C-alpha positions in Angstrom: 51.9 -7.7 -1.9 50.2 -9.0 -5.1 50.2 -7.5 -8.6 46.8 -6.5 -9.9 45.2 -8.4 -12.8 44.4 -5.5 -15.2 41.1 -5.9 -17.1 39.3 -3.7 -19.5 36.4 -1.7 -17.8 33.8 -3.3 -20.0 30.9 -5.5 -18.9 31.4 -8.9 -20.2 32.7 -12.5 -19.6 36.4 -11.5 -19.1 35.6 -9.0 -16.3 32.9 -11.2 -14.7 35.2 -14.3 -14.5 38.1 -12.2 -13.2 35.8 -10.8 -10.4 34.6 -14.3 -9.6 38.2 -15.6 -9.3 39.3 -12.6 -7.2 36.5 -13.1 -4.7 37.5 -16.8 -4.4 41.1 -15.8 -3.6 42.5 -15.5 -7.1 44.5 -12.6 -8.5 43.2 -9.1 -7.4 41.4 -7.1 -10.2 41.9 -3.5 -11.2 41.6 -1.3 -14.2 45.2 0.0 -14.0 48.5 -1.6 -13.0 49.7 -1.7 -9.4 50.3 -3.9 -6.3 48.0 -4.3 -3.3 48.0 -6.1 0.0 47.4 -9.8 0.1 43.8 -9.5 1.3 42.7 -7.1 -1.4 40.6 -8.5 -4.3 39.4 -5.4 -6.2 40.6 -1.9 -6.8 38.1 0.7 -8.0 38.5 4.4 -8.6 36.3 7.0 -6.8 34.0 9.1 -9.0 36.4 12.1 -9.1 33.4 14.4 -8.6 35.5 16.7 -6.4 39.0 16.2 -7.8 41.5 13.6 -8.8 40.0 10.0 -8.4 41.5 7.9 -5.6 42.0 4.1 -5.9 40.0 2.2 -3.3 41.2 -1.2 -2.2 38.3 -3.6 -1.4 38.6 -7.0 0.2 36.4 -10.0 -0.6 35.1 -9.8 3.0 33.8 -6.3 2.7 32.2 -6.9 -0.8 30.5 -10.1 0.4 29.3 -8.4 3.6 27.7 -5.7 1.5 26.0 -8.2 -0.8 24.7 -10.2 2.1 23.4 -7.1 3.9 21.6 -5.9 0.7 20.0 -9.3 0.1 18.8 -9.4 3.7 16.9 -6.1 3.2 15.6 -6.3 -0.4 15.9 -10.0 -1.2 17.8 -11.8 -3.9 17.1 -11.9 -7.6 18.2 -11.0 -11.1 19.8 -7.6 -11.7 19.6 -5.3 -14.7 22.9 -3.6 -15.3 22.4 0.2 -16.1 25.6 1.6 -14.6 29.2 1.5 -15.9 31.4 -1.2 -14.3 34.2 1.4 -13.8 32.6 2.3 -10.5 31.4 0.4 -7.4 27.7 0.6 -8.0 28.0 -1.1 -11.4 30.4 -3.6 -10.1 28.1 -4.4 -7.2 25.3 -5.2 -9.7 27.7 -7.7 -11.3 28.6 -9.3 -8.0 25.0 -9.3 -6.6 23.7 -10.9 -9.8 26.1 -13.9 -9.4 28.3 -12.5 -12.2 25.4 -12.7 -14.6 23.8 -9.3 -14.9 21.2 -8.8 -17.7 21.6 -6.1 -20.3 17.8 -6.1 -20.6 15.1 -5.5 -18.0 12.9 -8.6 -18.9 12.9 -11.1 -16.1 14.9 -8.9 -13.8 14.0 -8.0 -10.2 16.4 -5.1 -9.4 18.5 -2.3 -10.9 20.7 0.5 -9.6 20.5 4.1 -11.0 21.7 7.5 -10.3 19.1 10.4 -10.1 19.9 11.8 -13.5 19.1 8.4 -15.0 15.8 8.1 -13.1 14.8 11.6 -14.3 15.3 10.5 -17.9 13.7 7.1 -17.4 10.6 8.1 -15.4 8.2 7.0 -18.0 10.0 3.8 -18.9 7.4 1.1 -18.5 10.1 -1.4 -17.4 10.8 0.3 -14.1 7.5 -0.3 -12.3 7.9 -4.1 -13.1 11.0 -4.3 -11.0 10.9 -5.2 -7.3 13.2 -2.3 -6.4 15.2 0.4 -8.0 18.2 1.3 -5.9 18.9 5.1 -6.3 22.2 6.5 -5.2 25.3 8.4 -6.2 23.8 11.8 -5.4 20.9 13.2 -3.5 17.5 12.8 -5.2 15.0 15.6 -5.1 11.8 14.8 -3.1 9.8 15.7 -6.3 11.7 13.1 -8.3 11.0 10.4 -5.6 7.3 11.4 -5.5 7.0 11.3 -9.3 8.7 7.9 -9.4 6.4 6.4 -6.7 3.3 7.9 -8.4 4.3 5.8 -11.4 4.5 2.7 -9.3 8.3 2.5 -9.2 9.6 1.1 -5.9 12.6 3.5 -5.3 15.0 2.6 -2.5 17.4 5.5 -1.8 20.9 4.5 -1.0 23.9 6.3 0.6 27.4 5.1 0.4 30.5 5.3 -1.7 33.4 3.2 -3.0 35.0 3.3 0.4 32.0 1.4 1.9 31.5 -1.1 -1.0 28.7 1.0 -2.3 25.4 1.9 -0.7 25.3 1.0 3.0 22.3 3.1 4.2 19.0 2.3 2.6 16.1 4.8 2.9 17.9 6.4 5.8 18.5 3.2 7.7 21.9 1.6 8.0 22.2 -1.9 6.6 22.7 -4.8 9.1 26.2 -4.5 10.6 26.7 -0.8 9.6 27.0 1.9 12.2 26.5 5.6 11.4 27.8 8.6 13.5 26.9 12.2 12.5 29.2 14.3 14.7 31.3 16.8 12.6 31.1 14.5 9.5 29.1 11.4 8.7 31.2 8.4 9.8 30.4 4.9 8.5 31.7 1.8 10.3 31.3 -1.9 9.8 32.3 -4.9 7.7 31.5 -3.2 4.4 34.3 -0.6 4.9 37.1 -1.0 2.4 40.7 -1.9 3.2 41.9 1.7 2.4 43.4 3.6 -0.5 46.1 2.0 -2.6 49.3 3.2 -1.2 47.6 4.7 1.8 46.7 3.7 5.4 44.0 1.2 6.3 40.5 2.5 7.2 40.3 -0.1 10.0 36.6 -0.6 9.6 35.8 3.1 10.0 35.5 5.7 7.2 35.1 9.4 7.8 33.2 10.9 4.9 33.2 14.4 3.5 29.5 14.7 4.1 27.4 16.3 6.9 24.1 15.0 8.1 21.6 14.6 10.8 19.0 12.1 12.2 15.4 13.0 11.4 12.8 10.7 12.9 15.4 7.9 13.2 16.6 8.2 9.6 19.8 9.6 8.3 19.4 12.8 6.3 22.5 13.7 4.2 22.9 17.5 4.0 25.6 17.5 1.4 29.4 17.8 1.3 31.0 20.1 3.8 33.3 21.5 1.2 30.5 22.2 -1.3 29.1 25.0 1.0 29.1 28.3 -0.9 30.3 31.3 1.2 28.5 34.2 -0.4 28.7 37.7 1.2 29.7 36.1 4.5 26.7 33.7 4.6 26.9 30.0 4.0 24.6 28.4 1.5 24.2 24.6 1.1 23.9 23.8 -2.6 21.7 20.7 -1.9 19.0 22.8 -0.2 18.9 25.1 -3.2 18.7 22.2 -5.6 15.9 20.6 -3.7 14.0 23.9 -3.7 14.4 24.6 -7.4 13.6 21.0 -8.3 10.1 21.6 -7.0 9.5 24.3 -9.6 7.3 23.0 -12.4 9.6 24.4 -15.1 12.7 22.6 -13.8 13.7 19.1 -15.1 17.2 18.9 -13.7 19.3 21.2 -11.5 22.7 21.5 -10.1 23.9 24.4 -7.9 27.6 25.4 -7.7 29.5 28.4 -6.5 31.6 30.6 -8.8 34.0 33.4 -7.9 32.4 36.8 -7.6 34.3 40.1 -7.0 31.5 41.5 -4.8 30.2 38.5 -2.9 33.3 36.3 -2.8 31.2 33.6 -4.4 27.9 33.6 -6.1 25.2 30.9 -6.1 24.8 29.6 -9.7 21.9 27.4 -10.6 22.5 25.2 -13.7 19.2 24.0 -15.0 17.5 21.9 -17.7 14.0 23.3 -18.3 10.7 22.1 -19.7 9.4 25.7 -19.8 11.2 29.1 -19.7 12.2 30.3 -16.3 13.5 33.8 -15.6 16.3 34.4 -13.0 14.1 36.7 -10.9 11.3 34.0 -10.8 13.9 31.5 -9.7 15.2 33.8 -7.0 11.7 34.5 -5.7 11.0 30.8 -5.7 14.1 29.9 -3.7 13.8 33.0 -1.5 10.3 32.0 -0.4 11.4 28.5 0.5 14.9 29.2 2.0 16.2 32.8 2.1 17.2 35.5 -0.3 20.8 34.8 0.5 20.3 31.2 -0.9 18.6 32.5 -4.1 20.7 32.0 -7.2 22.4 35.1 -8.6 22.9 33.4 -12.0 20.8 31.0 -13.9 22.5 28.9 -16.6 20.2 27.0 -18.9 21.6 23.8 -20.4 20.3 21.1 -22.7 21.7 18.5 -20.3 23.8 18.5 -17.2 27.4 17.3 -17.8 28.0 13.9 -16.3 31.0 12.0 -15.1 31.4 8.4 -16.4 29.6 7.0 -13.4 26.6 9.1 -14.0 27.1 11.8 -11.3 26.9 15.5 -12.3 30.3 17.0 -13.1 30.2 19.8 -10.6 33.9 20.8 -11.2 33.1 21.4 -14.9 30.0 23.5 -14.0 31.8 25.5 -11.5 34.7 26.2 -13.9 32.6 27.0 -17.0 
């Protein structure tokens, strides 16, 4: 066991040099004290989007395998850092950039964003100049992807998590060396899989996610988290499907769908939206009902100025569900 070298979660020379040394066999890096197995070089917290964050132990081998697989698909180049380094996507930008990410877009080839960032940066003239924008952390609405591509932005959707060294499925296709199984849950296997959780068992190269999915025309389609399903009146509703339907409405800028307790239905479908034009609940229900079913139609519409976000840029669903 080796003690972690604790660094401040701030993008800068101290963190970059610590990561470089850790990948070369030096002291393992983390943002909180602890001890890890000898082969671990980095400990990162999960997003905490569904509960208390876990601490993921990553080896140099899995991080380097992820970087090599990414480069083989999109190429090498300079990276524009737009994500916090407290989570794996931001740290991977640092590593893939050769520990020299740019705070500015000028001269950069790539960046990584979450969907909420892309919504707010759609008209940023710097994005179309990049070779690719990796988009992950949450499902992106088809309308968002279409709007980005209409503006000349080369969006590459990614699926993965801290436990797989970040994104390991690009545009529905596993990266080289990655295997995907979609039985009861999506299972990801390969050299990019982390060592395990700190204080927990090893993953042994195979990570069982909390997501369900399916293959569509040879590409992985992620249907959402199994535990996010809303059981309303005895019927199961997938929040992601409702979000994608509402995202197509011309009045909706951003949307997140959660379940809240309901004395009559057990749980009710609640749509939390950021709007560009007014939208009535009945119109939203009719819109979703026509595309999915009346069961999936939201029974409550919460209009917000902005969706609450976690530090990594994901929507804070626990906060929405509890408010």
